[in-house]
N, C-alpha and C positions, 0 to 999 in steps of 0.2 A: 289250438291250445298249448300254453306254456307248460313246460316240464314242472315248473314250480307249483301250478295249479292242480297237476296230477298227484304230485308227491306231498299230499294234504298232511300226511302224519308227521311229517319234520317239519312243517312250516307254520305250525300254530303260535309259536313264540316269535315276536318281533321287537324291533326298537325303532320307536316314531322317529322319522327322518325330520321331524319339525321341532318336537318338544324334548325329544331324546328319552322320553320314558319308554317302560317295556309296555307292551300290550299283547294280548292274548287273541288268536282269531280261532274261535269256536269250530270243532269239527263239522257242524252243519253249516256254518257260512264258508269254510274252504271247500267243502262239497259244492256249494251253490257256484261259487268263483269258477270252480271247474267245470262245471254244467254249464255255466255261459260262456267259458273258452277266454277268460279274462286273466291276469295275474292277480295275486294277493296284492292288498294295498301297503302303501309304505307308511302310512300316516295314521294314527290311533283315529279310534271314533271322534273324541272331543275336536281334535283338530281337522279333521275330516270336515265336521257340521261348520267351523268357522270358516275353514277354507271356501265352501260354497257360499255362506252367508256374506263373505267378503265382496261377493258378487251382486248382493241383494239390496238395494236402496229401496225403503218404503216409504219413510217418514220425512226425508229432506227434500224439500220442494224449492224450486226457483222459478223465477220468469226470466224466459230468453225467446229470442227470434226464431220464428218458423223457418226451416231451411228448405221447405218447399219452392222450387224456381217460380218467381212472381209474387212470393208471398212475403209479408213483412211485418204480420200481427206478432204480439207477444203470447207466448205459450206458459202456460204453466207445467213443469216437467222436473223429472227426477234428476236430469242431467243439467249441470251449472252451467253458466253462460260461456265459460271458458272451456269447458269440456269439449274436444274435438269431435264427439260423436255427432253424427248428421241426424237432426232430429225432424221429423214430421208430425202436424197435427193428426189426430185421430181418423177424420174422414179422408185425408190424403194417403194416409199410410194404407188404410183398407181400400182404397179406390184403385183403378187400373191405371192411373198414369205412370206407374215406374213398374219395372220387372226387375226382381232380384236377380235373375238370369244375366242381366247386362253388367253385373259387377263381378262375374266370373273370371278366374283367372287360372292358368296351369300351376300345376304343383311344381314347387322350386326345390329339387334335393340337395341343393347346396346350403340350405337354412333349415332351423328348427322348424317343424310343422305348426307347432302351436304360437309361434310368432306369426307366421301367417295367416291363422285364423284371426288373431287380433286385429292385424292390419285389414282383415275384410270386414270386421265387425265396425271398425271405425268409417267406414265408407259406405256400408249399406244403410240406408235408413232406418232409424228406430223410431218407434212410436213415443211421444213425448211422455205419456202418462196413461197407463191402464186404468180406464175410469168408464165402465160400459154403461149405456144410458142413463146417465145422471140427470136429477131434476134440481136444478138450483143448486147443485152440489159440486161445484168445480174443484174445490180443495179437497178432492178424495182421491186415494191412490189404491190400485189394486182392488177395487170393487166394482159392484154392478148393482143398479138398481136403486141407488138411494136416492131420497127426496128431502130437500131442505137440510142438508148435513154439510158439516164444516169438519176437516181434519178427520175423517173416519178412514181408518186404514185397514185394509183386508177384511172388511166387512160388507155385507151384501144385504139389500132389501130393508134397510132401517128408514125412518122419517124422523126429522128433528132431533137429531143426534150429533153431539159434538165431541172431539178430542177422544175419541175412542179407537181401540185395535181389537180385530177379530171379535166385532159386535154383529149380531145377525138377528134379522126378523124383529126388531125392537124399534121403540118409539121414545122420544122425550129421555134419552141416556145421555150421560155425560161423564167424561173421566172414567171410561170403564176397559176392562181387559177382558176377553173371553167371556162375553155376556152374550146370552140368546132369548128370544121370546120375552122380552121385559120391558118394563116402561118405568119412568120417573126413578131410574138408579142412577146413583151419585157415587164415585171413587168404589166401585164394587169389581169384584175379581172372580172369576171361574163362577158364575152365578147363572141359573136359569129358571126362567118363567117367575120373577121377581117383578115385585111393584112397590114404588115408594120405600125404597131400601138404599141405606147409606152406608158407607163405610164397611163394607162386609166382604166375606170371601166364602166360597164353597157353600151357598146355599142355593135351594132349590125351593120352589112354591112358598116363598116367605115374602111377607108385605108390611109396610107399615111398621118398619124398625129399623134401627141402626145399630152399628157395631156387633154383627153377627159372625161367627165361624162356626161352618159345618152345621148348620142348622136346614131342617127340611119340615115343608108345611107349617111354619109359624108365622104369628102376626102378633104385633104390638110387644115385642121384646127388646129389650136394650143390653148390651155388654154381654152377650150370651155365648156359649160354646156348646156343641155337640147336642142340640134339642131336636127333638122329632114330635111334632104334633102338639107343640105348646102354644101357650099365649099369657100376656100379662107377667113376664119373668123379667127382673133385672139383676144383672150378675149373676144370673142361675138360680135366683131366689124367686119362689112363686107368690104371687099377691093376687088378690081379687082384682076385677076390674076397677072398680073404684079407687082400691088403695094404689093401683098401677098409676093411674092417672095423676094421683096427688104426689106421689114419689117422682115422677117424670117432670113434675113442676119445679123440683130441686135441681134438675139437670138442665145445663145450658149448652148448645151447640151454636150460639149466636155470634160468638168470638172466635176468631183462630186461634187464640190462645187456650180457650176451653177445649177446642176441638183436638189440638194437639195433645194438651194433658189428658184427656180421654183416651185418645190413640194409644199413649204410652200403657196407661192403666189396662187399657183393654187387651192389649198383645201379653203383656205379663199373666193377666187374668187367663187367657186362652192356653197358656203355656200349663196350668195346672191340670189340663184335661188331655185324655190320649189321643193321639193320632193313628189312623190306620196307615199300615206302613207305604201303601199303595191305593190309589183308586183304580182297581182293576174288577170291571163288573162284565157279566155275563160272557168270560173268556175262559179260555183253557189253555194250560201249558204256556204261559206268557209272562214277560217279564218287563217292567218299566214302571211308567205312571200315567194316568187318565188314559186308561185303555177301555173301550167298550165294544164289545163284540169281536174280539180278537182270538184266534186260534193260532198256537205254534209260533207266537211273536216273540222275538229276544230284543231285550233293550229297545223297545219302543216308547215314544212318547206322544200324547195328544193324538192318538188313533181312535176313530169311532165310526160305526156305520158298517162295520164288516171288513176283517183283515185276516189275511192266512199267510202263513209261512213267511214272514217278514222279518227282517232285524236292523237295528239301526235307524230306524224310520222315523221321522218327526212330523207331524202336522199332516194327518192323511185321513181320508174317510172315504166311504162309500164302494166297499167291494174290491180293495186293493188285494193284490196276491203276489208272493215270489219278488218283493223289492228288499234291495239291501242299500242303506246309505242314500237314501231318499228323503226328500221334504216336499210339501204341498203336492201332494199326489191323491189322485181321485178319480171316481166314476170308473171303476173297473181298470184301473191301471195294472199292469203285470210286467214282471220280468224287467225290471230296472236296476241299473248299478250306478250308485255315486252321481245321482242327477238332481235336480231342483225344479218343481212343477211339472208336472204329468198329468194332463187331464184331456183325455185318457190317453194311453198309449201303451205299446209293449217292446220290448226289447230296446231300451233307451240307456245308452251308456254315456255318462260324462258329459250331460248336456243339460241346458238351462231352456225353460219356456217352451215345452214340446205339447202340442194340442192335437189330438186325434191323428197321432202317427206312429210309425212303426218302424223298427230296425235303424236308429239315429245314433250316430257318434258325434261327440265334439262338435255339438251344433246348437244353435241359439235361435230361438224364436220361431218355429217351425209348425205350419199349420196344415193338416190334411195332407202330410206327405210321408215318404217312405224311403228307405235306403239312401240315407244322406250321411257325408262324412266331412265334417268341418266345414259346414253351411251356415248361412245367416239369413233370416227374413224369407224364408222360402214358404211358398204357399202352393198346394196341389202340384207338386213336383216330386220326381223319384229318380234315383239313380244319379245324383249329383255330387261332386267333389269340389269344395271352395267355389261353391256357386256355378261350377261349369256341368252341363249337361254330358253324360255318356249314355252308352248302351249298357245293358246288364253286365254282358261280359267285360266289358271295358272297366266298368265300376268296379266290379268284384276283383278283377286283376291288379287295378291300381291301389285298391283298399289295401291287399294285402302287402304290397311295396310299401305303401306309407306307414304302416304298423311295423314294418321291419325298419323303415327309415327312423322312425319315433324311437325304437329302441337302439339303433346305432348313433344316432345322433339327437339326444333328449336335448329340450329346453334345460338349460340351468339358468336358475335366478340368481339375483344378487346376493343372496346368502347361501350360495352353492350348492342347494337342493336341485336334484334333476328329476325331471319329469318325462318317464318313459310312456308307453302306451299302458294304460291302467290308471292313470293318475289324472284327477282334476284339473283344471286350468289354474296355472300359478297366480295367486293373489294379487301380483306386481301386475298382473296384466287385466285385472278389473279397471272399468272406467269410472270407478268410484274411490274416494277415499275411505280408509276404513272407518274412520269418525262418521261417515254417512250412512252406515250400511247396519244390517241386522247383527253384524260380527260384533260391532261395539255394545250392543245390548247383551249380547250372551258373555262376552270376555271383554268388559272395558279395558282399554289400555291408554296411557298417555300417548302423546306424539311420539316421544324419544323410545319408548317401547314398541309401539307399532313399527316405525321406520326401523328398528334394529331387528325385527322379525322378518322383514322384507316386505311389509304391506304399504301402500301409498297412504298419504295423508291430505285430507282437503283443508285448504286453508280457509280461515274463518271468513265469511261474508263481510265486507264493510258495512256496518250500520248506521246509515245516516240519520240516527235519531237521537235526541238529547231525553233523557229521564225528567219527567215531569213530576212523577208521584214517587217519591222515596218510601221506604218501607213505613217509616214513623206518620205516615201522611194517608196511608191507605185506610179508608173508613172501618171503623171498628166493628159495626155491623152492616148487613145489606140496607137496612133501614136507613142508615146515614149515607149512603152512596144515591146521589141524584144522577139524573142522565149525563151530567158534564163529565161523569167518570170515563164515558166512552171516548172522549178527546184526549184523555191522559195515557201517557206513556209510563207504565208502572214497574218499578223495579223489581227483579225477581231476586227473592232473598239470598241466592246462592251467588248472585253477581258474578256469575261466569268462571267462578272459580273450581267448580265441581267437573266432573269427567263425564256429563251427561248430556252433551249436545245443548247446553244452556246457551238461552237466547239474550242472556243478562236483563232482559226486559219485554214486556208483553203488554199487548192492548185487550181490552174487552170488546166483543162484539156485541150488538144489541139483543140476539138471540140467547148469548150466553148470560147477559144481564138479566133478562127476562127469567132465565131458568133460576138464577140465583135468589131471585125475589121470589119465585113462586114456592121454592123449596125452603127459603128461609136460610140460606147457606151464605157464609161470610166470603167476600173476595178473598181468593188465593193469594198467598205470598210467593208462589212459586210459579214459572213460567210454565207452559204446557210441556213441554219436554222434561223437565225435571220432575213434574208430576207423573208422566209418563214412567220414568225410570223407577219411581217409588212404588209403583204398582208392579213393575217387573221384579222388583226386590221381594214382593210376597211369594214368588212362584220359586219351587225347588231347581235346581240345575239338571241339565239333561245327562245325569249320570247316576251311577248305582254303586251302592256299598252293601256287601254282606252283613247282616246284623242279627241278633237274636232278640225274640221278643222280650220286652222288659217287664212285663206282666207279673207283678209279686217278687220281681227282683229289687235289690238294692236300690237301682235307679230309679223304679217305678214307685218306690216309697218315698224316696226323696229327689223331687226334681232338681237336676244340678243347677248351680249357678252359673251363668255364663253371659255372653254376648249377643245373645239372640237379638237382632234389631229388626224393625221394620220401620222405614222412614227415617232411620237414624235413633230411633229411641230404645235405650238400653232397657233391659229386663233385668229384675233382680232374681233371686231364688225364690223358686217356687214352694208351695207348702205341701206339695206331693199331692198323690192321689190315691184314694181307697175305692176298691171297686164296690159296684153296688150290688152285684151277683155272685155267685159261685160258678167260677169257670171249670172247664173240663179238667184242667190239671190238679184241682184243688188247692193246698196250701202251699203245693211245690211250685217254684218256677216254671213257667211257661217253657217248654222244650223246642218250641218253633223256630226256624230259622227262614230268613227271607233274604230277597233282594231290595233295597230302598233307595230313595232318592235322599232320604234324610242322612247326612254323613255323621259318622259315630260320635264327633264331638260337638255335635248340635245338643242343645237342651230340651228338645220336646221329648214327651213321652210317647215311643214308638210302640204300638201294638200290632200284633199278627191279626189276620183277618177275624180268625175264630174269636179271639179274645175283644177285639173292637166290637164285633157284632153281638157279643154278649152285653156289651155295655151301652151300646148306642140303640140297637135295633128297638 
């Protein structure tokens, strides 16, 4: 255990080695680092997340040759053709035709350890694409059990779904993000058990509706916010069924211009209604956002299904415990530090893609293993370092020497940042360009900015196509689009000028065109990547600010003017919000304070849980 970890009372304030901003290590976190016997981090929470995500390519897919000896077929892969990584097809990687131990090497104490791990990573075969048991769903990534799906990323057990991320157990969904148990959804975000729902967010049990925000158990509603058990409302105004049907005849979503105009109007309208400071349910003593069944969790995001004593954890489920700085963890994972993808595992340190393994350090793609240090692609092994087998005693002795060596000869990157034991891999060692990874989604950078921060950048792939359908020639309505549009190369409205991995142009696939026709949706003017980034912008950042409830304060009485934008739409000054019931604080401003992912300068009306429930429940 380092002396730094022991002396937690004097080590709570730090300056991030990356962004140079001050950050605080909470006493509970410092105690956990000490318990795990690792140093306190040198990077702030936000930078630590970005650093891990710079190693995670989910959505940028390529075709490249299979590197299995004797193979010559083309694979769909997350690794570009020019990437030096050795890539195997799924069956070959899981087969018995190769042994990860054959790539083992001795530790070289004259060079930084992390550099040697990177060299090993480049030589040990990697699986081209994590796509388990697909049925007619070859172009899906980090998924399992999908049928007739296309470009579904990180979503499992879906059918006939397209261009969606984190979609689960759903059918006939397209352009969705964090959607589950739903069907016929289009451009929905954070929705559960919804059917025939369009352009909506934070909805549950809603159907046959469009442009809803934070609605529950509603049907036949349009342009509404904060509704529960309602029907036949337009812009939060109640109508009879007959009136609703007549009024809806005046609203058109057949042309893209109509959709964009209503999109702008809708987000302006939604600003007039209070937001809960955070979505935290069935939880105790926890901070963050999108938490369900969490206990004693600090600054955690998108964690559900049971979590206890975790901090700085993102995207986790199913009874996790004692994790710090981890993402994509589940199935009873516990005791992890600064690692990505633990399903399940225990005592996992500074590692990636660890499955059913424990006591893993600085390793990648470990399956049913234990006691690994700096290993890659190991299965059913233990007591290995740099893919070389050791006895238990030899392993423990050498591990201590390597940790001492990492502190005496740390890896120093091109920006002058050093990586001793206790820091995740340097981003410049990632096999991916920053713009290929989830890091670009969380913190978009230009090439110059990314390279200035020491990140790699992937060159744009040469696109050997010519746009045959410019924006002005896209059919005005889906009824105007015949099957010949499937042969067209359609221009993206961004034209490659944005920073959203824009492909400049795109094509429709038959399944997509059939969906547009069935749902009467106009042909989009943005490529799938730009549409994905538009959905991302609807979500709050992985950050918290201390704020007060604005209920009955000056801010609540008049929603501030501002530049709240969704998909680029500017929102004007709101009309304010008047409470519909008497709250516990009476005529006085609410005294409650909280930590929220809504930054203070944002224009939303942010209520504490008590005031929010008084208005919405």
